[in-house]
N, C-alpha and C positions, 0 to 999 in steps of 0.2 A: 906956226906958233899958235895962231888963233884957233885952229882945228884942235890942237892938243889941249888948249885951255878950255874949250867948249866940252871936250870929252871928259876932262877932269871935273868940271862943274856939274855935268850931267850925272857922273858917277856919284858925286857927293850929294846931289839932290835926291837921287834914287835911294841911297843909303839912309838919308835923313827921313824920307817918307817911310821906308821900311821900319826904321827905329821907332818912329812915332806910332805906327800901327801896332808893332809888337808890344810897346809899352802901354798902349791903350788897352789891349787885351789883357795884359798882365795885371793892370789895375782893376779891370772889370771882373775877370773870372774869380780871383781870390775874394773880392767883395761879395759876389754871389755865393761863393763857397762858404764863407763865414756866416752869412745870413741863413743859408740852407742848413748849416750845422746847428745854429741856434734854434731854428724852427723844428728841426728833428728832435732836439732835446725835449721840447714841449710835447711833441707827438709821443715820444718814448714814455714820458711821465704819465700821459693819459692812458696809453695802452697798458703799461705796467700796473697802474692803479685798477684798470678794468679787469685785468687778468686775476687780480686778487679779490674779486667780489662776485657774488652770485647774482648775475643779471638775468632777469626773466622777461623783460620787455623785448619783443621781436624787433621793433623799430630801432631801439637803442643798439641792439646786437648788430643789425645790418649796417648802421652808421659806423660802429666801431670796427666792423670787418672791413669796410671801405677805407677807414683811416689806417688800419694795419697794412692793407695792401699798398696804399700810397706811401706809407713809411718805408716798407721794404723796397719799393721801387726807387724811392729817393736815396736810400742808403746805397743801393746798387749803383746808381748814376754817380753819386758822390765818390764812392770807392773806385769806380772805374776811372773817373777823372783824376783822382789823387794818385793812384798807383801807376797809371799810364804816364802821368807827368813825371813821376820819379823815374820810371823806366827810361823815358826819353832823355832825361838829364844824365842818367848813368851812361846810356849809350853814347850821348854826345861827348861826355868826358872821356870815354874810352877811345872814341874816334880822334879827339884832339891829341891824346897822348900818342897815337900811332902815326897819324899823318895829316898835316895841314892841307895838303893837296887833296887827299881823299875827302876831307871835310868840305872843301869848296865844291867838289863834284856832287856830293850828296845834297848840299844846300841848293845847288842849281837845279837838281832833278826833283827834289821833294819840297821846295819852298812853297809853291802854290798849294800842294796837297796838304802840307802841314797847316797852312793858314786856314784852309777850308775845314779841316778837321777840328781845329781850335774853335772856329766859329760855331761849328755844329755842337761841340761839347758845351760851349757857353750857352747856346740856345736851350739845350736839354737841362742844364742846371737851372736856368731861369724859369723854364716851364715847371720843373719839379717844385721849385720854390713857390711859384704862384699857386699851383694846384694845392700844395700842402697848406699854405697860409690860408687860402680860402676855405679849405675844409675845416681847419681848426677854428677859424672865426665862426663858422656855422655851428660848431659844437659847444659853444659857450654854455648854453642852457643844460646840455647833456652832462657836461663836466660837473655842474652843480648837482644834477640828479644822481650821479655816481655815488655821492656820499651817502645816499639813503639806502643803498643796497648793502646787505651784510657781508662781512669779510670772510674770505676762505683761508688766506694765509695770515698767521698771527705773529710771524717772526720775520725779521729782515732776511733777505736772501740775495745770493749772487745770481746774476742772470744765467751764467752757464750751468749752475746747479738746477735752476728752474727749468731750463731747456731740456736737461737730461732726465728730469723727474716729472715731466708733465707731457700731455699730448699737444705738441706744438701746433698752433694755428687752427685748433678745432673748437674754440670756445663757443662759437655761434652754433655749430652743429650739435655740440653737447647739450646746450640749453634748449634747442629745438626738440630733441628727443625727450628730455626730461619734461618739457611742457606737454608733449603728447601723452606721456605716461601719467602725469598728475591730473590731467583734465578729466573731469567726470561729467556724465550726463545724468541728471537726477531722475528723469522719467523716461529714459531710453529703453527700448526693447532689449531683451536678452540676446545680445550679440557680442562678438569679439571684435574689437577694433584692431586693425592690422597695419603696422608701419613697415613698408619695404625699405631696406637700405642697400643700395647697389653701388658698385665701383670696381675697378680693376684689382688684380691681386696686389697685396702688400700696400694698399692705400690706407689701411687703418680701420677697416670695418669692425673687426673683432675687438681691437683696442678701444674704439669709441664706445661700443656696447659695454665693455668691461668697466670703463670709466663711469658710464651712466649708472651701472648697477652697483658701483661702490658709493654712489652719492647717498647721504643719509636720508634725504627726502624720498628717494625711491625705495629704500629699504624700509622706511616707516610706512610707506603707502601700500606695499604688497607683503602678504604673509609669507609667500614663497617665490623664489626666482628659479625657474627650471630651464636648463640648457640642453638642447639636442645638438651635440657637436659633430660636425664633419660627416653627416649622413647624406647619402643620395637616397631620397625617399621613394624613388621608383622601385616598386616591388617589395617595399617594406610591409610586413604584417602589422596592420594598424592596431590589432588587438594587443600586440606585444610592444607597441610603440612607447607606452608610458614607462616601460622598463629601461628604455634607452635614455631617458632624461636623467640628467645629473642635477641634483639640488645644490645650487651655489649659495643659497641663503634661505634661512627659515626664521621667521619672526614669531617668537613665543609670547610676546607681550600682549596686553589686553587691547592695544590700539591697532589691531590687525585689520579693522574695518571690513568685517565680513569675509575674511580669508581670501582676498583677491590674489590672483596668481599672475605672474609675468612669465610668459613662455618665450624663450629665445631660440630660434631655429637657424642654425648656420648650414646653408645648403652647399653641397658639393655636386656639381652636375646640374642637369635640368630638372624641372618639376612640371609635370603635365597638369592640365586643369582638372582632370578626373581625380588624380591622386590628391591634389590640393583640396578639392571639394569634400572628399572623404575624410581627410585629416581635419578640416575645419569643422565638419559636422560632428565628428567624434570629440573634438575639443569642447564644443558648445555643451555637449551632454555631460561632460565630466568636470567642468571647471565652474567656479562661482561667477555670479554676475559682476561686471566691472573688471574682469580679467582682460589682459591685453597680450598681443603677440608682436614680436619683432622678428622679421625674416631678413637675413643677409644673404647676398649672392653676388657673383660677378656678372650674372646675366640680367638684362633689363626685362626679361620675360616675367619676372615676379611682380613687376609694377602693377599689373592688372589685378593682382590678388589683394592689393591694399585697399583700406577703407579711408585713407587720408593721403595727402600729398607725399610722394616718396622723397627720400633723402638720397641725393646722389653725391658721392664723394669723388673728388678729383685729386690728382697729385698737386703738390705745391708748385707755385710758379717758380721760374728760374731765379727771380729776385728774392723771393721768400726762402728758397732753399739755400741761397748764398748767405743770407742772414743767419739761418739755422746753423750752417756749417761753420761760419765764422765764430759764432758763440761757442760751439763745441771745441773748435780747434785752439782758440786763444784763451779760453777760460777766463780767468781774472786778469789776464794781461790786456793792455791796450794795443790793438792792432796798429794804431797810428805811430806807435813807438817802434814798430818793426815793419816799415813799408815794404822791404824786399820780401819778407816772409809773407806778408799779406797779399802781395801781388801773386806769389806762387800759389797761395791758398785759394785765391780767386780762380786761377786756372784749373787747379785740382778739383774744385767744386763743380766746375763746368763739365768735368769728365765723369762725375758720379752718376749722371743720368737721373738725378732726382731720387736716388736709392737711399732710404733711411739707414739701412744696415751698413751700406758702404760708407755713409757719412760718419757713423759711429766708429767703425773700424779704423778708417784712415784718420779721422779727426782726432781720436784719442791717441793714435800712434804718433801723430805729429806733435800733439800737446805734450806727450811724454818725452819727446826728443827735440827740444828747442835748439836746433843746430842748423845753420844755413846750409852746410854741405850735405847733411842728411836729407833735408827737404829737397835739395836739388836732385839728389839720387832718386827720391820717391817720384818727383815730377817727371824726370827723364824716363824712369821705368814705366810709369803709367802711360806717358805719351807713346813710347815705342810699342808697348804691349797692346794697347787699344788699336793703334794704327795697323799693326800686323794682324790682329784678330779680325778687324773689319775688312781688311784686304783679302784675307783667306776665307772667312765665313760669311761676310756680308752684313754682319750685325755686331753691335756692341756686346761684349761678354755678359754684361748684366741683363741685357734683353734675352739672351739665350737661357740664363738661369731662371728668369721669370717664366719662360716657356717650357721649363723643366727639360732642357736639352743640355748636353755637355758643353762646358765653356773652358777654354784654356787661359789660365791666368798667369802662368809663369812664376818664376822665383827671382827676386831682385838680386840676391847675393850668390845664387847658384844658377847662372844662366844655362848651364849644361843640363838642367832638369826642367821638366814641364809639369806644372801643377794643374790638374784637371778636376773641375767640379762637375760631378755627374748629376746630382740633384740635391735639393735642400728640403728639409722638413722641420716641423715644430715639435718641441717637447714641452710638457707642462712643467710648472715650477716644482712639482713633487718628484719628477724624474731626474735621474743622474745625467750628467753631461760629460762629454769627452774632456780629458785633461789637455789635449793638444788644441791650441787656439789657431784659428785660420790666419790671423795676422802674423803669428810667429812662423808659420809655414811660408807665407808669401814674402814677408819682409825680414825674416830672421834666418837662422841657420839650423832649424829643427831637422834632425836626421830621421827620416821616415821613407819607406819605400812601399810600392804596391798600393792596394786599396785600404783606406781607413776612414774613420769619422773625425771631424774637427768641429770645434765650437766656433761659429761665426760671430754670434752676439747673444748676450743675455740681457733681456729688457729689464729696466728698472721700474717700469710702470705696469699696472694691471693690463692684461692677465699674467704678466711676468713670464712670458714664453721664452724659451731658449731656441735659437735657430742653429740647427746642426746640418753640416754638409757631408755628403758621402763623396769622397774625393780620392784622387790617385796621383802618385808621383811617378812620372815616367822619365827615363833617361833619354835625352835627345840623341838622334843618330848624327854622327859627325859626317860632314861631306867628304872628308879625306879618307874614309875607311875603304880599303881595297877589297874587292870581291875575290874570294878564293877560287882558283881555277880547278876544275875537276881533274882528278888524276886516276890512272889505272896502272897498277903494278909499279908505282913509283915514278911513272912517266906522265908529264903534263900532256893533256889531250890537245890543247890549242894554246 
C-alpha cells in the first residue's frame, strides 16, 4: 500500500512540475510575442515613411537598411513561432480525436524535444525583440531627420500595391547610384566617371538602372540618356558603336547643363581590357565633359574598369523574400486572420528559391483563389514536383531555368502531361506578348500541345519587361504500355 501511495504521489508531483513549466512558458512566450509585435509596428512605420521620401544621406540609408533587415528577420521569427504553434495545436487536436493511447505514446517520445524547441523559439523571440528595440532607440534622431526629406508618394497606399509597383528592398542602392550621377567635380580633368554594377542573373540590375533613369533629378541633370542593350562588345566595330545606342531620354530644356550624357552599357558575355580601353577612349572624344557611364554585368571582371566603388547586388535574404511573398499573396487581407493559409504560404515561399517571377506568378495565383483546398493542392503539387525534379536532375527547376537549361515543371490538374520550359527571354514593353499565360498552363487546364510560347510575367515597374518562356507540353509515357512483338506473315516471332 505504501509503495502504491508513493508511486501515485510521485506521478502527481511530476505532473504538477510539468504543468508549472508549461504554464510558465505559455505566459512568457505570448508576452514576448505581443511586445515584439508592437515594436514591429514602430519599425514598420519608420520604414514605410522612409520609403516615401527622397533620402540622400548615405549614413541614414545604411541605418535604414539595417533596420529593414532586422524588421524582416523579426517578422520571419514571429511568423514561424505563430504558425508552427497553430500547426502543433491542430495536430494535437487531430491526435486527440483519433486515439488517446497514441497521444500518450507521442507525448512520451517527444516531450523533451518539444520543451527544448519551445525554449529555443522563446530565446529567438526575445533576441529579436532586444535587437529591434535597441536599433529603434538608436534611430530617434534619424526619425526626426526623415521629416526634412521631400516626399515621393503623395497619396495613401496599400502595402501590397506598393510592393507590386516599386523595386522592393533597393532604396539604398537606388540612392547610391543617383548620388554618383549627380556628383560633379568642378575642376576635374576631362574624363568619364564609370560605375560598375555587378550581380547574378535576375537580381535586378536592369530594373535598378531603369528606376534611376526615371528619377526627375537624373533627367534634369543629363541632356540625354543613351542605352546600349544586350551587346557583347567583343568584336564590335567601335566606329559604328554609336548607332547601337538607344536614346531613352532627351532633355530639350534650357537647363541641360552643358549637354551632359549618361551612357548605360548592359554587357552580355565578357569584356577584355583592350576592347574597354578603345570604347572608353572613343567615348571621351565624342561626349561632353561631366558625362558618366554605368556598366552592368554578371561578371566581376568589369570592376577594374570603374572609377568609383562598384555596386554589387545580391538576392534578397530568406526572411526578406518571405515578407515580400506574404505581401503579394495576401494583399489587403490580414495573414493573422488566416493562420492555416499563412502557414502554407510560408512553406511555398521557401520553395521559390528567391525567384521574383515565381513569387509574382504563385503569389497572384493564390491571392485570386482564397480557398484552403486549392492552396493545399498547390502546396502538394510544388512539394512533389520539386522533390522529383531534384531527385532526377540534381537541381531545383528554377536553378536550371536560370542556367538556361530545360526544366520540367509538370501540370497540376493534368498529371499525365509534362510541362517543359526550354528557355526564357525578355521582351520590351512595345512588343506583343503571348496570350497563353504560364500559370494557366501549370495550374489550369489550358489545352496546348507541342512547342509554344507562354507569358511568365509582365513587370509593372520600369523598364516594364515581359518575361516569355519557350516551352513544350509532352504526354508522359505510362508504365503499363505493352511493347508490340514483331510479327512476320501474321505469326509472332517470339
